[in-house]
ZABA-365878 format. One record per residue (C-alpha): residue number from 1; x, y, z negated. Coordinates in nm, 2 decimals. Example, Ala and Ser with C-alpha at 12.3 -4.5 7.8 and 13.67 -1.06 7.14 Angstrom:
! residues 2
torke	east	north	up
1	1.23	-0.45	-0.78
2	1.37	-0.11	-0.71
END
This chain:
! residues 680
torke	east	north	up
1	-1.21	7.39	-4.94
2	-1.26	7.18	-5.26
3	-1.52	6.91	-5.26
4	-1.77	7.13	-5.49
5	-1.78	7.43	-5.19
6	-1.85	7.14	-4.93
7	-2.13	6.98	-5.09
8	-2.32	7.34	-5.16
9	-2.25	7.42	-4.80
10	-2.37	7.07	-4.71
11	-2.70	7.13	-4.89
12	-2.75	7.47	-4.70
13	-2.69	7.34	-4.37
14	-2.95	7.06	-4.40
15	-3.17	7.30	-4.52
16	-3.09	7.54	-4.27
17	-3.14	7.29	-3.97
18	-3.49	7.17	-4.13
19	-3.61	7.52	-4.05
20	-3.42	7.59	-3.74
21	-3.17	7.89	-3.92
22	-2.84	7.76	-3.83
23	-2.71	7.82	-3.46
24	-2.40	7.72	-3.30
25	-2.24	8.07	-3.32
26	-2.07	8.04	-3.64
27	-1.68	8.02	-3.60
28	-1.39	8.03	-3.85
29	-1.16	8.22	-3.60
30	-1.27	8.58	-3.74
31	-1.05	8.88	-3.63
32	-0.96	8.75	-3.28
33	-0.84	9.04	-3.08
34	-1.03	9.11	-2.75
35	-0.84	9.40	-2.64
36	-0.93	9.75	-2.66
37	-1.29	9.80	-2.47
38	-1.30	10.01	-2.15
39	-1.60	10.28	-2.14
40	-1.90	10.16	-1.98
41	-2.06	10.35	-1.71
42	-2.41	10.43	-1.71
43	-2.46	10.29	-1.35
44	-2.36	9.95	-1.49
45	-2.61	10.00	-1.80
46	-2.90	10.10	-1.52
47	-2.79	9.76	-1.33
48	-2.79	9.51	-1.63
49	-3.15	9.65	-1.76
50	-3.30	9.49	-1.43
51	-3.11	9.16	-1.52
52	-3.21	8.87	-1.73
53	-3.08	8.95	-2.12
54	-2.91	8.70	-2.33
55	-3.06	8.53	-2.65
56	-2.88	8.67	-2.94
57	-2.84	8.45	-3.23
58	-2.69	8.61	-3.50
59	-2.52	8.48	-3.86
60	-2.42	8.73	-4.12
61	-2.19	8.63	-4.39
62	-2.18	8.83	-4.73
63	-1.90	8.81	-4.94
64	-1.99	8.90	-5.31
65	-1.90	8.91	-5.65
66	-2.03	8.66	-5.91
67	-2.30	8.92	-5.99
68	-2.40	8.93	-5.63
69	-2.24	9.26	-5.54
70	-2.15	9.30	-5.19
71	-1.77	9.30	-5.13
72	-1.73	9.25	-4.74
73	-2.00	9.18	-4.46
74	-1.88	8.99	-4.13
75	-2.11	8.93	-3.86
76	-2.08	8.65	-3.59
77	-2.33	8.70	-3.29
78	-2.39	8.42	-3.06
79	-2.49	8.54	-2.68
80	-2.67	8.26	-2.50
81	-2.65	8.31	-2.14
82	-2.96	8.10	-2.05
83	-2.95	8.23	-1.70
84	-2.58	8.20	-1.60
85	-2.52	8.57	-1.57
86	-2.19	8.72	-1.50
87	-2.23	8.97	-1.70
88	-2.47	9.01	-2.02
89	-2.60	9.37	-2.17
90	-2.59	9.38	-2.57
91	-2.65	9.65	-2.85
92	-2.40	9.63	-3.15
93	-2.33	9.87	-3.45
94	-2.04	9.62	-3.57
95	-1.67	9.75	-3.58
96	-1.39	9.55	-3.49
97	-1.56	9.35	-3.24
98	-1.33	9.04	-3.11
99	-1.41	8.77	-2.88
100	-1.36	8.43	-3.12
101	-1.43	8.18	-2.86
102	-1.26	8.26	-2.49
103	-1.10	8.54	-2.32
104	-1.42	8.74	-2.22
105	-1.37	9.12	-2.23
106	-1.65	9.39	-2.29
107	-1.70	9.76	-2.21
108	-1.88	10.01	-2.48
109	-2.05	10.32	-2.50
110	-2.19	10.43	-2.83
111	-2.31	10.08	-2.94
112	-2.42	9.99	-2.59
113	-2.19	9.67	-2.47
114	-2.13	9.52	-2.15
115	-1.98	9.17	-2.14
116	-1.78	9.01	-1.87
117	-1.95	8.66	-1.92
118	-1.84	8.46	-1.59
119	-2.17	8.28	-1.64
120	-2.04	8.17	-2.02
121	-2.19	8.21	-2.36
122	-2.04	8.47	-2.59
123	-1.91	8.40	-2.92
124	-1.80	8.74	-3.12
125	-1.78	8.87	-3.46
126	-1.74	9.22	-3.63
127	-1.78	9.39	-3.98
128	-2.03	9.61	-4.11
129	-2.10	9.85	-4.39
130	-2.48	9.88	-4.30
131	-2.75	9.81	-4.57
132	-2.84	9.40	-4.60
133	-3.22	9.39	-4.54
134	-3.21	9.14	-4.84
135	-3.02	9.15	-5.21
136	-2.89	8.89	-5.44
137	-2.84	8.98	-5.80
138	-2.74	8.75	-6.04
139	-2.75	8.79	-6.41
140	-2.62	8.59	-6.69
141	-2.71	8.54	-7.08
142	-2.52	8.34	-7.32
143	-2.73	8.22	-7.66
144	-3.04	8.45	-7.53
145	-2.78	8.78	-7.51
146	-2.68	8.97	-7.17
147	-2.32	8.91	-7.10
148	-2.07	8.99	-6.82
149	-1.99	8.73	-6.57
150	-1.59	8.79	-6.64
151	-1.67	8.79	-7.00
152	-1.86	8.43	-6.97
153	-1.55	8.26	-6.89
154	-1.44	7.99	-7.14
155	-1.72	8.02	-7.34
156	-1.99	7.77	-7.50
157	-2.36	7.79	-7.59
158	-2.68	7.82	-7.47
159	-2.63	7.97	-7.09
160	-2.94	8.09	-6.88
161	-2.81	8.18	-6.52
162	-3.07	8.40	-6.32
163	-3.09	8.51	-5.92
164	-3.33	8.76	-5.83
165	-3.40	8.88	-5.47
166	-3.53	9.17	-5.31
167	-3.61	9.29	-4.98
168	-3.57	9.62	-4.83
169	-3.72	9.61	-4.48
170	-4.09	9.64	-4.43
171	-4.34	9.77	-4.19
172	-4.69	9.94	-4.27
173	-5.01	9.74	-4.11
174	-5.38	9.82	-4.19
175	-5.55	9.54	-4.37
176	-5.91	9.55	-4.41
177	-5.90	9.93	-4.32
178	-5.62	10.04	-4.57
179	-5.26	10.05	-4.51
180	-5.04	9.80	-4.66
181	-4.66	9.74	-4.71
182	-4.59	9.41	-4.52
183	-4.24	9.33	-4.60
184	-4.03	9.10	-4.38
185	-4.09	8.73	-4.53
186	-3.76	8.59	-4.62
187	-3.67	8.25	-4.78
188	-3.41	8.25	-5.01
189	-3.22	7.91	-5.06
190	-2.98	7.92	-5.35
191	-2.76	7.62	-5.46
192	-2.48	7.55	-5.65
193	-2.25	7.21	-5.81
194	-2.23	7.20	-6.19
195	-1.96	7.03	-6.34
196	-2.12	6.74	-6.57
197	-1.84	6.78	-6.82
198	-1.92	7.18	-6.86
199	-2.31	7.19	-6.81
200	-2.56	6.97	-7.02
201	-2.91	6.97	-7.04
202	-2.96	7.13	-6.73
203	-3.33	7.28	-6.64
204	-3.42	7.48	-6.33
205	-3.72	7.69	-6.21
206	-3.82	7.71	-5.90
207	-3.59	7.43	-5.75
208	-3.47	7.06	-5.79
209	-3.16	6.92	-5.91
210	-2.95	6.55	-5.77
211	-2.70	6.42	-6.04
212	-2.41	6.22	-5.90
213	-2.25	6.13	-6.22
214	-1.99	6.37	-6.18
215	-2.17	6.70	-6.09
216	-2.52	6.80	-6.08
217	-2.65	6.98	-5.76
218	-2.91	7.23	-5.82
219	-3.12	7.41	-5.53
220	-3.38	7.64	-5.55
221	-3.60	7.84	-5.31
222	-3.79	8.18	-5.35
223	-3.98	8.42	-5.16
224	-3.93	8.76	-5.27
225	-4.20	9.03	-5.21
226	-4.44	8.76	-5.06
227	-4.66	8.78	-5.33
228	-4.73	9.12	-5.26
229	-4.73	9.10	-4.89
230	-5.01	8.82	-4.89
231	-5.21	9.02	-5.19
232	-5.25	8.68	-5.37
233	-5.27	8.77	-5.77
234	-5.02	8.54	-5.98
235	-5.32	8.40	-6.16
236	-5.41	8.19	-5.85
237	-5.11	8.11	-5.65
238	-4.77	8.22	-5.81
239	-4.52	8.22	-5.53
240	-4.18	8.18	-5.65
241	-3.94	8.50	-5.66
242	-3.67	8.40	-5.87
243	-3.44	8.08	-5.92
244	-3.33	8.05	-6.30
245	-3.10	7.80	-6.43
246	-3.03	7.72	-6.82
247	-2.82	7.45	-6.98
248	-2.58	7.36	-7.29
249	-2.24	7.46	-7.19
250	-1.89	7.38	-7.32
251	-1.57	7.61	-7.21
252	-1.79	7.79	-6.94
253	-1.64	7.79	-6.57
254	-1.88	7.76	-6.24
255	-1.74	7.72	-5.87
256	-1.90	7.93	-5.62
257	-2.26	8.01	-5.55
258	-2.42	8.03	-5.21
259	-2.74	8.15	-5.09
260	-2.94	8.15	-4.73
261	-3.19	8.38	-4.61
262	-3.41	8.30	-4.32
263	-3.70	8.45	-4.18
264	-3.74	8.19	-3.94
265	-3.99	7.97	-4.14
266	-4.29	8.26	-4.09
267	-4.16	8.29	-3.72
268	-4.33	7.95	-3.62
269	-4.64	8.00	-3.81
270	-4.94	7.93	-3.59
271	-5.19	8.20	-3.61
272	-5.44	8.14	-3.33
273	-5.71	8.01	-3.58
274	-5.67	8.28	-3.83
275	-5.93	8.50	-3.61
276	-6.23	8.35	-3.73
277	-6.31	8.40	-4.13
278	-6.62	8.18	-4.09
279	-6.44	7.89	-3.93
280	-6.16	7.95	-4.20
281	-6.43	7.92	-4.48
282	-6.59	7.63	-4.34
283	-6.24	7.44	-4.28
284	-6.16	7.53	-4.65
285	-6.49	7.39	-4.78
286	-6.42	7.06	-4.61
287	-6.06	7.04	-4.74
288	-6.19	7.10	-5.09
289	-6.45	6.80	-5.05
290	-6.18	6.56	-4.86
291	-5.93	6.62	-5.15
292	-6.15	6.54	-5.39
293	-6.25	6.18	-5.20
294	-5.88	6.11	-5.14
295	-5.76	6.15	-5.48
296	-6.03	5.92	-5.65
297	-5.93	5.67	-5.38
298	-5.58	5.71	-5.42
299	-5.64	5.63	-5.77
300	-5.85	5.30	-5.76
301	-5.58	5.19	-5.49
302	-5.26	5.25	-5.74
303	-5.46	5.06	-6.02
304	-5.52	4.76	-5.81
305	-5.16	4.73	-5.69
306	-5.02	4.78	-5.97
307	-5.21	4.46	-6.11
308	-5.06	4.27	-5.81
309	-4.71	4.37	-5.85
310	-4.72	4.27	-6.20
311	-4.82	3.91	-6.14
312	-4.61	3.87	-5.84
313	-4.29	4.01	-6.00
314	-4.28	3.71	-6.29
315	-4.27	3.48	-6.00
316	-3.95	3.62	-5.85
317	-3.77	3.75	-6.12
318	-3.55	3.42	-6.21
319	-3.50	3.34	-5.83
320	-3.39	3.69	-5.74
321	-3.13	3.67	-6.04
322	-2.99	3.32	-5.91
323	-2.96	3.44	-5.56
324	-2.75	3.76	-5.63
325	-2.53	3.55	-5.86
326	-2.48	3.27	-5.60
327	-2.44	3.55	-5.33
328	-2.17	3.70	-5.55
329	-2.01	3.37	-5.57
330	-1.98	3.31	-5.23
331	-1.87	3.65	-5.12
332	-1.58	3.62	-5.38
333	-1.50	3.29	-5.29
334	-1.47	3.40	-4.91
335	-1.24	3.68	-4.99
336	-1.05	3.50	-5.24
337	-0.97	3.23	-4.95
338	-0.92	3.53	-4.69
339	-0.73	3.72	-4.96
340	-0.51	3.39	-5.06
341	-0.44	3.31	-4.67
342	-0.30	3.71	-4.64
343	-0.08	3.63	-4.95
344	0.04	3.33	-4.86
345	0.19	3.46	-4.53
346	0.30	3.76	-4.70
347	0.48	3.55	-4.96
348	0.61	3.33	-4.72
349	0.77	3.63	-4.53
350	0.89	3.79	-4.86
351	1.06	3.47	-4.95
352	1.22	3.45	-4.61
353	1.37	3.81	-4.60
354	1.49	3.81	-4.96
355	1.68	3.43	-4.94
356	1.84	3.63	-4.63
357	1.89	3.92	-4.83
358	2.05	3.74	-5.10
359	2.31	3.54	-4.88
360	2.44	3.85	-4.76
361	2.52	4.01	-5.14
362	2.87	3.89	-5.16
363	2.98	4.06	-4.79
364	2.82	4.36	-4.89
365	2.96	4.42	-5.25
366	3.31	4.29	-5.12
367	3.31	4.55	-4.82
368	3.18	4.83	-5.10
369	3.49	4.73	-5.32
370	3.74	4.75	-5.03
371	3.63	5.09	-4.93
372	3.64	5.19	-5.25
373	3.98	5.05	-5.31
374	4.09	5.23	-4.99
375	3.96	5.57	-5.13
376	4.14	5.50	-5.46
377	4.47	5.45	-5.28
378	4.46	5.77	-5.07
379	4.40	5.95	-5.39
380	4.70	5.83	-5.55
381	4.90	5.91	-5.24
382	4.76	6.27	-5.24
383	4.82	6.31	-5.61
384	5.15	6.18	-5.57
385	5.24	6.40	-5.28
386	5.18	6.70	-5.49
387	5.42	6.63	-5.76
388	5.18	6.52	-6.01
389	5.29	6.22	-6.24
390	4.96	6.04	-6.32
391	4.85	5.68	-6.40
392	4.75	5.46	-6.10
393	4.38	5.53	-6.02
394	4.14	5.22	-6.06
395	3.73	5.21	-6.05
396	3.76	5.18	-6.42
397	4.00	5.49	-6.49
398	3.99	5.74	-6.24
399	3.73	5.94	-6.41
400	3.94	6.00	-6.74
401	4.25	6.02	-6.57
402	4.14	6.31	-6.34
403	3.94	6.45	-6.61
404	4.27	6.49	-6.82
405	4.48	6.60	-6.54
406	4.23	6.87	-6.45
407	4.22	6.98	-6.79
408	4.61	6.99	-6.81
409	4.61	7.18	-6.51
410	4.37	7.43	-6.63
411	4.48	7.84	-6.59
412	4.53	7.86	-6.97
413	4.75	7.57	-7.02
414	4.98	7.61	-6.74
415	5.04	7.99	-6.79
416	5.13	7.89	-7.16
417	5.35	7.60	-7.06
418	5.51	7.84	-6.82
419	5.55	8.13	-7.11
420	5.69	7.85	-7.34
421	5.97	7.76	-7.08
422	6.06	8.10	-7.01
423	6.07	8.19	-7.38
424	6.28	7.94	-7.46
425	6.51	8.01	-7.15
426	6.56	8.35	-7.27
427	6.61	8.27	-7.60
428	6.91	8.04	-7.52
429	7.08	8.35	-7.37
430	7.02	8.55	-7.70
431	7.36	8.56	-7.87
432	7.50	8.71	-7.52
433	7.21	8.97	-7.52
434	7.33	9.04	-7.88
435	7.69	9.07	-7.78
436	7.56	9.33	-7.51
437	7.35	9.52	-7.69
438	7.66	9.55	-7.99
439	7.89	9.65	-7.73
440	7.65	9.95	-7.57
441	7.58	10.04	-7.97
442	7.97	10.01	-8.02
443	8.03	10.25	-7.75
444	7.80	10.53	-7.84
445	7.92	10.52	-8.20
446	8.28	10.53	-8.09
447	8.20	10.86	-7.88
448	8.01	11.00	-8.18
449	8.27	10.90	-8.42
450	8.57	11.05	-8.22
451	8.39	11.38	-8.16
452	8.35	11.41	-8.51
453	8.71	11.31	-8.59
454	8.82	11.60	-8.35
455	8.61	11.84	-8.48
456	8.77	11.81	-8.81
457	9.11	11.87	-8.66
458	8.95	12.20	-8.51
459	8.81	12.29	-8.80
460	9.17	12.31	-8.95
461	9.30	12.52	-8.70
462	9.46	12.28	-8.45
463	9.40	12.38	-8.08
464	9.36	12.18	-7.81
465	9.67	12.17	-7.67
466	9.77	12.01	-8.00
467	9.55	11.76	-8.02
468	9.68	11.67	-7.71
469	10.00	11.56	-7.83
470	10.09	11.20	-7.87
471	10.10	11.20	-8.20
472	9.73	11.38	-8.27
473	9.62	11.11	-8.02
474	9.76	10.82	-8.21
475	9.61	10.97	-8.53
476	9.26	11.04	-8.38
477	9.24	10.69	-8.25
478	9.33	10.56	-8.57
479	9.07	10.76	-8.76
480	8.81	10.68	-8.48
481	8.87	10.32	-8.52
482	8.86	10.32	-8.88
483	8.50	10.54	-8.86
484	8.36	10.28	-8.58
485	8.46	9.96	-8.78
486	8.26	10.10	-9.11
487	7.96	10.22	-8.89
488	7.92	9.90	-8.68
489	7.92	9.70	-9.02
490	7.67	9.94	-9.19
491	7.28	9.81	-9.21
492	7.13	10.06	-9.02
493	7.36	9.98	-8.74
494	7.30	9.59	-8.76
495	6.94	9.65	-8.79
496	6.96	9.91	-8.46
497	7.12	9.62	-8.30
498	6.89	9.34	-8.38
499	6.60	9.56	-8.26
500	6.75	9.63	-7.93
501	6.83	9.26	-7.88
502	6.48	9.14	-7.94
503	6.34	9.42	-7.71
504	6.59	9.31	-7.46
505	6.46	8.95	-7.51
506	6.09	9.06	-7.44
507	6.14	9.26	-7.16
508	6.37	8.96	-7.03
509	6.06	8.73	-7.08
510	5.81	8.96	-6.91
511	6.01	8.99	-6.61
512	6.07	8.63	-6.59
513	5.68	8.56	-6.60
514	5.62	8.83	-6.32
515	5.88	8.65	-6.07
516	5.77	8.49	-5.77
517	5.88	8.15	-5.91
518	5.63	8.16	-6.20
519	5.37	8.34	-6.02
520	5.40	8.07	-5.75
521	5.34	7.79	-6.02
522	5.07	7.94	-6.18
523	4.89	7.98	-5.79
524	4.98	7.63	-5.73
525	4.83	7.51	-6.05
526	4.51	7.67	-5.98
527	4.48	7.51	-5.64
528	4.56	7.18	-5.79
529	4.27	7.21	-6.01
530	4.05	7.27	-5.74
531	4.17	6.99	-5.52
532	4.16	6.74	-5.81
533	3.81	6.84	-5.92
534	3.68	6.81	-5.53
535	3.86	6.50	-5.52
536	3.68	6.35	-5.85
537	3.35	6.46	-5.69
538	3.41	6.26	-5.38
539	3.51	5.96	-5.57
540	3.19	6.01	-5.81
541	2.95	6.00	-5.51
542	3.09	5.70	-5.36
543	3.09	5.53	-5.73
544	2.73	5.61	-5.75
545	2.67	5.43	-5.44
546	2.89	5.14	-5.51
547	2.71	5.10	-5.87
548	2.37	5.15	-5.72
549	2.46	4.89	-5.46
550	2.57	4.65	-5.71
551	2.22	4.70	-5.92
552	2.07	4.64	-5.57
553	2.23	4.30	-5.48
554	2.14	4.17	-5.82
555	1.82	4.27	-5.81
556	1.79	4.10	-5.48
557	1.93	3.79	-5.60
558	1.66	3.80	-5.87
559	1.38	3.89	-5.67
560	1.50	3.58	-5.41
561	1.46	3.33	-5.69
562	1.14	3.45	-5.80
563	1.00	3.50	-5.43
564	1.07	3.08	-5.39
565	0.86	3.01	-5.72
566	0.59	3.28	-5.61
567	0.52	3.09	-5.28
568	0.50	2.76	-5.43
569	0.22	2.90	-5.67
570	0.07	3.09	-5.37
571	0.05	2.77	-5.14
572	-0.15	2.59	-5.41
573	-0.37	2.90	-5.49
574	-0.45	2.90	-5.08
575	-0.53	2.51	-5.11
576	-0.77	2.56	-5.41
577	-0.97	2.87	-5.27
578	-1.03	2.68	-4.94
579	-1.22	2.41	-5.17
580	-1.41	2.70	-5.39
581	-1.50	2.89	-5.06
582	-1.67	2.57	-4.89
583	-1.85	2.49	-5.20
584	-1.96	2.82	-5.27
585	-2.14	2.88	-4.94
586	-2.30	2.57	-4.94
587	-2.46	2.67	-5.25
588	-2.54	3.00	-5.19
589	-2.70	2.89	-4.86
590	-2.97	2.64	-5.04
591	-3.04	2.95	-5.25
592	-3.09	3.18	-5.01
593	-3.36	2.97	-4.84
594	-3.54	2.96	-5.18
595	-3.53	3.34	-5.21
596	-3.62	3.44	-4.87
597	-3.96	3.32	-4.90
598	-4.07	3.56	-5.18
599	-3.86	3.89	-5.14
600	-4.10	4.07	-4.83
601	-4.39	4.01	-5.06
602	-4.22	4.18	-5.35
603	-4.10	4.46	-5.15
604	-4.41	4.53	-4.98
605	-4.66	4.56	-5.29
606	-4.37	4.74	-5.48
607	-4.37	5.02	-5.16
608	-4.76	5.02	-5.14
609	-4.78	5.09	-5.51
610	-4.51	5.38	-5.55
611	-4.66	5.52	-5.22
612	-4.98	5.53	-5.36
613	-4.87	5.67	-5.69
614	-4.72	5.98	-5.53
615	-5.00	5.99	-5.31
616	-5.26	5.99	-5.56
617	-5.01	6.27	-5.78
618	-5.00	6.47	-5.49
619	-5.34	6.50	-5.40
620	-5.47	6.60	-5.74
621	-5.16	6.84	-5.80
622	-5.23	7.01	-5.47
623	-5.59	6.99	-5.50
624	-5.59	7.15	-5.85
625	-5.30	7.40	-5.80
626	-5.38	7.52	-5.45
627	-5.69	7.40	-5.29
628	-5.94	7.46	-5.58
629	-5.74	7.79	-5.68
630	-5.74	7.93	-5.33
631	-6.10	7.84	-5.27
632	-6.25	7.97	-5.58
633	-6.05	8.28	-5.60
634	-6.13	8.39	-5.22
635	-6.50	8.23	-5.24
636	-6.50	8.22	-4.87
637	-6.37	8.58	-4.79
638	-6.05	8.48	-4.62
639	-6.04	8.81	-4.33
640	-5.78	8.97	-4.57
641	-5.55	8.68	-4.61
642	-5.58	8.61	-4.22
643	-5.50	8.95	-4.17
644	-5.17	8.95	-4.40
645	-5.07	8.64	-4.26
646	-5.09	8.75	-3.91
647	-4.92	9.07	-4.02
648	-4.64	8.89	-4.18
649	-4.57	8.66	-3.88
650	-4.57	8.97	-3.68
651	-4.36	9.16	-3.88
652	-4.12	8.88	-3.92
653	-4.08	8.83	-3.53
654	-3.99	9.19	-3.52
655	-3.70	9.16	-3.74
656	-3.45	8.98	-3.47
657	-3.09	9.10	-3.58
658	-2.93	9.28	-3.84
659	-2.64	9.47	-3.63
660	-2.84	9.55	-3.35
661	-3.00	9.40	-3.01
662	-3.15	9.48	-2.68
663	-3.53	9.57	-2.66
664	-3.56	9.30	-2.39
665	-3.35	9.01	-2.59
666	-3.49	8.74	-2.83
667	-3.32	8.68	-3.13
668	-3.24	8.54	-3.44
669	-3.07	8.64	-3.76
670	-2.98	8.45	-4.09
671	-2.78	8.57	-4.42
672	-2.54	8.36	-4.57
673	-2.42	8.49	-4.92
674	-2.12	8.32	-5.07
675	-2.08	8.43	-5.45
676	-1.76	8.42	-5.65
677	-1.73	8.17	-5.90
678	-1.64	8.20	-6.29
679	-1.31	8.05	-6.35
680	-1.09	8.07	-6.69
END
């Protein structure tokens, strides 16, 4: 709950306590499950009807929108078990009933409840959709034009906020022989807290304002339908039935507003003397005369007191100012001495502690450097064992060395290095590969040329037997050799040999790149990158600690030097403050003796003057606006008004509960409306 909401609720709690409207049965634990009620037996109802009934204190919480439209109704009931009975009969039309303060259970039959109390009070809650006996309607205007609340957020201009109230429950009563509607007399108290940065020049109709410098608290009261129930014309006395606030606003926003509705005020009216119209008329006449005399007398009293206060005030103005100054000086000197003593003790402790810390700086720094060197030595050993050749790691170079090594072991770089090595190795065998390719091509060419030579001889009529002769074989070999040599020297065959050689080279490179040894090297490089990255992260973490420690110890050394100087200065301050306090105390004692002889007189005269002014104004206003108007309008005929007031109390007393109540039970009910704010 924010401060604004707390302030509004505090106002209404105070107002409600003044009129006796808030009971102890208000709890925030709504929704606590009391279990599914069993069905009540008729025999139990009959038994309870002869037992003492509980007093029912009911609070109805109405959650509403910024225009007053109802969103949800929550009802809190407190059954006061004044007789300490083990069982209490109750009536309720609520749904979702739950015990909010204990584990006592209940049984139910058509709205009739029986609580197993164990002699305790019962606190329960539930919800309702039943029509409320009172309604709140909020309307808004900006620069004289109606506007919806959601459209008002963020606007600036002249704003009017009006709260209108209506009562929906009444009884027909006979007043001077005629049937009249007498409404249940509810008092409606509404309040809000307005931000002074948003609202300026605030005015309220039928209400009051309190400005704390940051917010303006507005509280108003209205009595809807009371004018009609009393039958008094507005020309005599206008009973407020609305509240209206006007203000100049910038960037409009407003927190929640709250309204309490209660009829308890009218339940406490004393109507014993309303039976005699003659007695009332006589009393009213006496009241009018007495009011005139009191008003005249209070005016004379005020004039005399003003003259007395004017003269005596001149006498004491200077003394008061002198006393205020000496008192402030004495208080300040005392606080200075006390504070300087605390400061002296604190600085001494601070100086002692800082000197001790400073003496340990070298030990701390040396130990941290030794740990760092140990970590770097272990890192060098780890890198060397992995087969990598890098410069020896130091506090100053480890970051750059590891970053460069990690970059060199990047997967792409390692792959390219492996590819270059494999390519170079295969190219070193290019002549051998070319020779092998040329031999294979020569074999193919030889077969083709030999077949062509044999076919030529066959075309000339030689048979296979003839061709098998030694002479023919020698001739075929000679012709074939010559043809092969000619073919091998041709550009086409040379191009074929070169092309096939290159294909063989590329195939060998690809096969070597996929070999286990190369793939293992690539995997090892990737693992190495991760290991080196982890190693660098560990060293970076310790380096951050080490650097911070160096900064810390340097700061401690500086602070220790400053603390020593501070201690000397505070010691001097303490001596001076002690002397100042002694002198200021003696001065203040003397001036107070002078001042003490006058304030009682001034205070008494001022209170008398102010009180007589308020008394005079109050008597005059009440006599003019109320007593004289009512006396003149009624002209001694009080029969009708006495009957209406008696009827109002009776009708108000009959309305004891919103959710339902046992016929034999006493009850009170109040309604708390919580309207949404308007936020940007």
